[in-house]
FITI-408533 format. One line per 10 residues: number of its first residue (from 1); for each residue x, y, z of C-alpha. Coordinates in nm, 2 decimals, m for minus. Example, Ala and Ser with C-alpha at 12.3 -4.5 7.8 and 13.67 -1.06 7.14 Angstrom:
2
1	1.23/m0.45/0.78; 1.37/m0.11/0.71
//
This chain:
292
1	13.94/0.97/m3.49; 13.93/0.63/m3.34; 13.94/0.70/m2.91; 14.24/0.63/m2.76; 14.35/0.31/m2.64; 14.37/0.27/m2.21; 14.69/0.41/m2.06; 14.74/0.68/m2.36; 14.67/1.05/m2.33; 14.45/1.20/m2.56
11	14.71/1.45/m2.66; 14.95/1.20/m2.69; 14.71/0.99/m2.93; 14.63/1.27/m3.14; 14.99/1.32/m3.21; 15.01/0.96/m3.35; 14.72/1.02/m3.57; 14.84/1.36/m3.68; 15.19/1.17/m3.76; 15.00/0.85/m3.92
21	14.82/1.13/m4.17; 15.11/1.33/m4.22; 15.32/1.01/m4.32; 15.06/0.86/m4.52; 15.03/1.21/m4.75; 15.39/1.19/m4.80; 15.40/0.86/m4.93; 15.14/0.88/m5.16; 15.33/1.19/m5.30; 15.63/0.98/m5.28
31	15.45/0.72/m5.49; 15.31/0.93/m5.76; 15.62/1.15/m5.77; 15.80/0.85/m5.85; 15.53/0.72/m6.10; 15.54/1.02/m6.26; 15.93/1.11/m6.33; 15.99/0.71/m6.41; 15.65/0.73/m6.68; 15.81/1.01/m6.86
41	16.12/0.88/m6.93; 15.99/0.53/m7.02; 15.78/0.71/m7.25; 15.99/0.92/m7.42; 16.25/0.66/m7.44; 16.00/0.42/m7.58; 15.85/0.67/m7.81; 16.21/0.81/m7.94; 16.20/0.65/m8.29; 15.84/0.81/m8.37
51	15.94/1.17/m8.25; 16.13/1.25/m8.55; 16.45/1.30/m8.38; 16.78/1.29/m8.56; 16.95/0.95/m8.61; 17.13/0.83/m8.31; 17.42/0.71/m8.53; 17.43/0.95/m8.79; 17.77/1.17/m8.77; 17.81/1.53/m8.87
61	18.12/1.63/m8.81; 18.02/2.01/m8.91; 17.86/2.03/m8.60; 18.09/1.80/m8.37; 18.11/1.96/m7.99; 17.80/2.16/m8.03; 17.71/2.30/m7.70; 17.31/2.26/m7.59; 17.09/2.43/m7.75; 16.73/2.49/m7.93
71	16.93/2.27/m8.25; 17.06/2.04/m8.00; 16.88/1.98/m7.69; 17.16/1.82/m7.53; 17.43/1.92/m7.75; 17.64/1.66/m7.99; 17.95/1.45/m7.91; 18.28/1.47/m8.09; 18.11/1.32/m8.42; 17.82/1.54/m8.45
81	17.59/1.25/m8.32; 17.28/1.43/m8.14; 17.33/1.31/m7.78; 16.96/1.40/m7.71; 16.83/1.13/m7.96; 17.07/0.91/m7.80; 17.02/0.93/m7.48; 16.65/0.87/m7.54; 16.73/0.58/m7.78; 17.00/0.44/m7.49
91	16.70/0.44/m7.28; 16.50/0.15/m7.43; 16.85/m0.06/m7.36; 16.90/0.05/m7.02; 16.52/0.07/m6.90; 16.46/m0.35/m7.06; 16.78/m0.42/m6.88; 16.71/m0.31/m6.55; 16.37/m0.48/m6.54; 16.41/m0.77/m6.66
101	16.70/m0.86/m6.48; 16.53/m0.71/m6.16; 16.21/m0.92/m6.22; 16.39/m1.24/m6.35; 16.61/m1.27/m6.05; 16.34/m1.20/m5.81; 16.14/m1.50/m5.99; 16.38/m1.72/m5.94; 16.51/m1.59/m5.58; 16.11/m1.61/m5.44
111	16.06/m1.89/m5.56; 16.42/m2.10/m5.43; 16.39/m1.84/m5.09; 15.99/m1.95/m5.04; 16.15/m2.36/m5.07; 16.41/m2.30/m4.84; 16.22/m2.15/m4.57; 15.94/m2.37/m4.57; 16.11/m2.73/m4.58; 16.37/m2.60/m4.37
121	16.66/m2.91/m4.31; 16.89/m3.01/m4.52; 16.73/m2.86/m4.84; 16.74/m2.55/m4.61; 17.10/m2.56/m4.53; 17.23/m2.64/m4.88; 17.04/m2.36/m5.05; 17.19/m2.12/m4.78; 17.54/m2.23/m4.82; 17.49/m2.13/m5.21
131	17.31/m1.85/m5.17; 17.64/m1.71/m4.91; 17.89/m1.80/m5.15; 17.71/m1.60/m5.39; 17.66/m1.32/m5.18; 18.06/m1.34/m5.06; 18.20/m1.26/m5.36; 18.18/m0.87/m5.48; 17.90/m0.79/m5.65; 18.05/m0.62/m5.96
141	18.38/m0.86/m5.98; 18.15/m1.11/m6.00; 17.95/m1.02/m6.28; 18.25/m0.88/m6.43; 18.41/m1.25/m6.44; 18.08/m1.38/m6.58; 18.06/m1.11/m6.82; 18.44/m1.14/m6.91; 18.40/m1.53/m6.98; 18.06/m1.53/m7.18
151	18.22/m1.22/m7.38; 18.16/m0.85/m7.44; 17.78/m0.75/m7.49; 17.43/m0.76/m7.36; 17.44/m1.14/m7.39; 17.69/m1.16/m7.09; 17.59/m0.85/m6.88; 17.23/m1.02/m6.86; 17.37/m1.36/m6.76; 17.63/m1.21/m6.49
161	17.36/m1.00/m6.29; 17.11/m1.28/m6.30; 17.33/m1.52/m6.20; 17.44/m1.28/m5.92; 17.11/m1.11/m5.83; 16.87/m1.40/m5.75; 17.08/m1.46/m5.46; 16.97/m1.15/m5.27; 16.59/m1.24/m5.33; 16.65/m1.60/m5.20
171	16.80/m1.47/m4.88; 16.52/m1.19/m4.80; 16.23/m1.46/m4.91; 16.33/m1.70/m4.70; 16.38/m1.50/m4.39; 16.04/m1.41/m4.46; 15.92/m1.76/m4.52; 16.06/m1.87/m4.17; 15.85/m1.58/m4.03; 15.53/m1.67/m4.17
181	15.52/m2.06/m4.18; 15.40/m2.08/m3.85; 15.11/m1.87/m3.87; 14.77/m1.92/m3.84; 14.65/m1.88/m4.19; 14.93/m2.15/m4.31; 14.87/m2.37/m3.99; 14.52/m2.41/m4.09; 14.60/m2.45/m4.48; 14.81/m2.77/m4.34
191	14.50/m2.89/m4.12; 14.30/m2.90/m4.44; 14.49/m3.10/m4.59; 14.63/m2.87/m4.89; 14.92/m2.98/m5.07; 15.25/m2.82/m5.03; 15.24/m2.64/m5.38; 14.93/m2.49/m5.31; 15.01/m2.37/m4.95; 15.35/m2.21/m5.08
201	15.22/m2.07/m5.45; 14.89/m1.99/m5.29; 14.90/m1.87/m4.95; 15.22/m1.82/m4.91; 15.43/m1.65/m5.22; 15.16/m1.33/m5.19; 15.30/m1.26/m4.82; 15.62/m1.30/m4.93; 15.62/m1.01/m5.23; 15.54/m0.70/m5.02
211	15.90/m0.70/m4.92; 16.07/m0.82/m5.25; 15.86/m0.56/m5.46; 15.97/m0.28/m5.25; 16.35/m0.39/m5.32; 16.34/m0.49/m5.66; 16.28/m0.09/m5.70; 16.59/m0.01/m5.58; 16.80/m0.33/m5.74; 16.65/m0.16/m6.09
221	16.83/0.12/m6.04; 17.15/m0.06/m5.94; 17.10/m0.33/m6.26; 17.10/0.00/m6.45; 17.39/0.14/m6.29; 17.54/m0.21/m6.34; 17.52/m0.20/m6.72; 17.65/0.15/m6.71; 17.94/0.02/m6.53; 17.99/m0.25/m6.75
231	18.00/m0.08/m7.07; 18.22/0.22/m6.94; 18.45/m0.07/m6.89; 18.38/m0.20/m7.23; 18.17/m0.54/m7.15; 17.87/m0.41/m7.21; 17.69/m0.27/m7.51; 17.95/m0.17/m7.81; 18.01/0.10/m7.98; 17.84/0.29/m8.17
241	17.50/0.19/m7.98; 17.42/0.38/m7.73; 17.39/0.35/m7.38; 17.42/0.57/m7.10; 17.75/0.39/m6.94; 17.89/0.38/m7.28; 17.80/0.76/m7.37; 17.98/0.88/m7.04; 18.27/0.68/m7.12; 18.30/0.83/m7.45
251	18.29/1.19/m7.31; 18.51/1.09/m7.06; 18.79/1.27/m7.30; 18.62/1.56/m7.40; 18.48/1.65/m7.03; 18.68/1.97/m6.95; 18.58/2.15/m7.27; 18.23/1.95/m7.39; 18.08/1.88/m7.06; 17.75/1.79/m7.14
261	17.85/1.47/m7.33; 17.90/1.31/m7.03; 17.68/1.49/m6.78; 17.36/1.52/m6.91; 17.35/1.14/m6.98; 17.45/1.09/m6.58; 17.16/1.35/m6.48; 16.94/1.13/m6.69; 17.09/0.84/m6.48; 17.01/0.99/m6.17
271	16.70/1.12/m6.26; 16.56/0.78/m6.35; 16.73/0.62/m6.01; 16.56/0.87/m5.84; 16.20/0.77/m5.98; 16.24/0.39/m5.91; 16.39/0.51/m5.53; 16.07/0.71/m5.50; 15.84/0.42/m5.59; 16.01/0.19/m5.35
281	15.94/0.40/m5.06; 15.59/0.46/m5.14; 15.56/0.13/m5.20; 15.67/0.00/m4.85; 15.46/0.28/m4.66; 15.13/0.17/m4.86; 15.14/m0.17/m4.88; 15.02/m0.35/m4.59; 15.11/m0.67/m4.47; 14.90/m0.84/m4.65
291	15.11/m0.74/m4.97; 14.83/m0.59/m5.15
//
């Protein structure tokens, strides 16, 4: 342990170091627990076609509304479809949707926010007023409007979420850029005569990624829940294609006598959310200011 700085008691310095060690240990546990949870869900979802499960679309009225058992791990719905198989097959749609919409929005918002914060002036004013306009509308209402215009289905959901989500990343990145554009490494790059693209993309963007990556973990969860909400309202994935929100909506009418139809897909959504959130918490503590 390093000696305490001048003016700090050795006992207090020891407590601070102990707290730092505990924080780093918790960050490691949080990160790897989140990775483990997410990896299991992702692996099972994408391996579902090769696991020998029942056809997620096949009906079996003789086994309709069967409770969870060794034969049907998550039970069956009112048409006798295997909910476990449907949950895993639905995971591919929901996870891909969450990841794609999050990181397409991140790239768009990162570039726009970096340009806005670096140049400032009229460019910054125009971009920020557009961002304010997008953010001022209720998130889900704006997405519902876009999805309704484009039409039900995944295409409308993708367009709606990306059209809204980029603004959050742009605002976050712009604030970070304002904080670093007068730091020494940026000023040194300008003094050496480096071009604006090199300064922004080579020197600035790596330092802007940290906060964006941490936020993106929570945003994946939000986007998965958004698709579930759209499907629940009939504007997302159309039946009979399995999707977590659509499955919850389909089971609502049997909630009292067949709770597993809605509850178990809902628990999978919660578990996926916990996994991504733990990864975000772990990254927030482990990533240093250099964005490594």
